[in-house]
C-alpha positions as CSV (number, residue, x, y, z in Angstrom):
1,M,3.1,-17.5,23.8
2,P,6.4,-18.5,24.8
3,E,9.4,-16.0,25.5
4,F,10.6,-16.5,21.4
5,A,14.1,-14.0,20.6
6,A,14.0,-12.8,17.3
7,T,16.1,-9.4,15.7
8,S,15.0,-7.1,12.8
9,M,16.5,-6.6,9.4
10,K,17.0,-3.0,11.1
11,G,18.9,-4.7,14.7
12,E,15.2,-4.5,16.7
13,K,15.2,-6.6,19.5
14,L,11.4,-8.5,19.5
15,S,10.1,-11.0,22.2
16,P,6.7,-11.4,23.7
17,S,7.9,-9.4,27.1
18,A,9.4,-7.0,24.7
19,L,5.6,-5.9,22.4
20,R,3.7,-6.4,25.4
21,G,2.0,-3.6,25.5
22,K,1.6,-3.7,22.0
23,V,-0.7,-6.1,19.2
24,A,1.8,-7.8,17.7
25,L,0.8,-9.6,14.3
26,I,3.4,-11.9,13.3
27,Q,3.1,-13.2,10.0
28,L,5.7,-16.4,8.8
29,W,6.3,-15.2,5.4
30,A,9.1,-16.9,2.2
31,T,10.4,-14.4,-0.8
32,W,8.5,-17.7,-3.0
33,C,5.2,-17.9,-1.8
34,G,3.1,-16.3,-4.4
35,Y,-0.4,-16.3,-1.1
36,C,2.7,-14.3,0.8
37,R,3.2,-11.5,-1.8
38,K,-0.6,-11.2,-1.8
39,D,-0.9,-10.3,1.7
40,Q,2.0,-8.0,1.6
41,A,-0.2,-5.1,0.3
42,V,-2.3,-5.7,3.3
43,L,-0.4,-6.4,5.4
44,E,1.2,-2.5,5.2
45,K,-1.9,-1.0,5.2
46,L,-3.0,-2.9,7.5
47,A,0.6,-1.4,10.2
48,T,0.2,1.8,8.6
49,E,-3.8,2.6,10.0
50,F,-3.2,0.8,13.5
51,R,0.1,2.2,14.3
52,S,-2.0,5.0,16.7
53,K,-3.9,2.5,17.8
54,D,-0.2,0.5,19.2
55,L,0.0,-2.4,16.2
56,I,3.4,-3.6,15.2
57,V,3.1,-6.0,12.6
58,V,6.2,-8.7,11.8
59,A,6.7,-10.8,9.3
60,V,10.1,-14.2,9.6
61,E,11.0,-15.1,6.8
62,A,11.7,-18.8,6.6
63,D,14.6,-19.5,3.6
64,G,17.0,-17.5,5.7
65,E,19.1,-16.3,3.1
66,R,20.5,-12.2,3.7
67,A,21.4,-12.0,0.5
68,K,17.8,-13.3,-0.7
69,V,15.5,-11.8,1.4
70,E,17.3,-8.0,0.9
71,Q,16.8,-8.4,-2.5
72,Y,13.6,-9.4,-2.6
73,L,12.9,-6.6,-0.2
74,K,15.0,-4.4,-2.7
75,E,12.1,-5.4,-5.6
76,N,9.8,-5.2,-2.8
77,P,9.5,-3.0,0.5
78,R,8.0,-3.6,2.9
79,P,8.6,-0.2,4.9
80,N,6.2,-0.6,7.8
81,V,6.7,-4.3,8.6
82,K,9.5,-5.3,11.1
83,V,11.2,-8.1,8.6
84,V,13.1,-11.0,10.4
85,L,14.8,-13.4,9.5
86,N,14.9,-17.7,10.6
87,Q,18.7,-17.2,10.6
88,D,17.8,-14.4,13.3
89,S,14.5,-15.8,15.3
90,D,13.5,-19.4,17.0
91,L,10.0,-18.5,16.0
92,P,9.3,-20.4,13.1
93,E,10.5,-23.2,15.1
94,M,8.7,-23.0,18.4
95,V,5.4,-22.7,15.8
96,G,6.3,-26.0,13.9
97,A,4.4,-23.9,10.9
98,E,3.2,-26.4,7.8
99,G,2.4,-23.4,5.4
100,F,3.0,-20.2,4.2
101,P,1.8,-17.5,5.1
102,F,1.1,-18.6,8.9
103,Y,0.0,-15.9,11.3
104,I,-0.3,-15.4,15.3
105,L,-2.0,-12.4,17.0
106,L,-0.8,-11.3,20.0
107,D,-2.8,-8.9,22.9
108,K,-0.8,-6.1,24.9
109,E,-0.2,-8.9,27.3
110,G,1.6,-11.4,25.0
111,K,-1.0,-14.2,24.4
112,V,-1.6,-15.9,22.0
113,A,-5.7,-14.2,20.8
114,G,-5.2,-16.2,17.4
115,V,-3.4,-17.9,14.8
116,Q,-4.1,-18.2,11.2
117,R,-3.1,-20.6,8.4
118,G,-2.7,-19.6,5.4
119,S,-3.6,-16.5,2.9
120,G,-7.3,-15.3,3.4
121,G,-6.4,-11.8,1.6
122,E,-7.4,-8.0,4.3
123,P,-11.2,-9.5,5.5
124,S,-9.4,-12.4,7.0
125,L,-6.8,-10.2,8.7
126,R,-9.4,-7.5,9.7
127,E,-11.9,-10.0,11.6
128,M,-8.4,-12.0,13.2
129,L,-7.6,-8.2,14.7
130,T,-11.6,-7.7,15.6
131,L,-10.0,-10.4,18.5
132,V,-8.0,-7.4,20.1
133,G,-10.3,-4.5,19.7
134,L,-8.7,-4.2,16.1
135,G,-10.1,-4.3,12.9
136,G,-13.5,-4.6,10.7
137,A,-14.8,-3.3,7.7
138,P,-12.4,-0.8,6.3
139,E,-15.5,1.7,6.0
140,N,-16.4,0.5,10.2
141,R,-13.7,2.2,11.7
C-alpha cells in the first residue's frame, strides 16, 4: 500500500506505517450511501469482535463536509470506528473509488490483502477478513 496520510475526527494520525502491526479494514463511504449505512452496524460489530486480534476499522467519508458528517454521527454513532473526513486524507484520491462503499484490507505489514467494491454485508466482509486470519462465520470463531 502506498503511504497515505489521514487524521481521524478525534485527531488520531493514521497511515500504513502507523497501522503496522494491526489489521486495518478501511471503508470509503458517504453519508448519503444507503449501502454504506447498511454496512455500518456490521463494521461496528467486527471492530468490537476482533479488537483483541488487532483489527482497526477506518471509515473515510467522501463528502468531506465536517458539519454534515458530525450531524450524521450524532444520529448514527460509530464509536468503534475511526472516522476520517475526505479533506483530512489523501487516500480517496489515491484509490480512485468510483462507488461506495469501497473496502481495502491491510495486513499487519501494511500490505493490501484484499479489496472489495460495493457492499456484500457481513458475509463478504467476514470472508475478506479470512485473508488475514480473521473473520469466518460467527459460529466458527
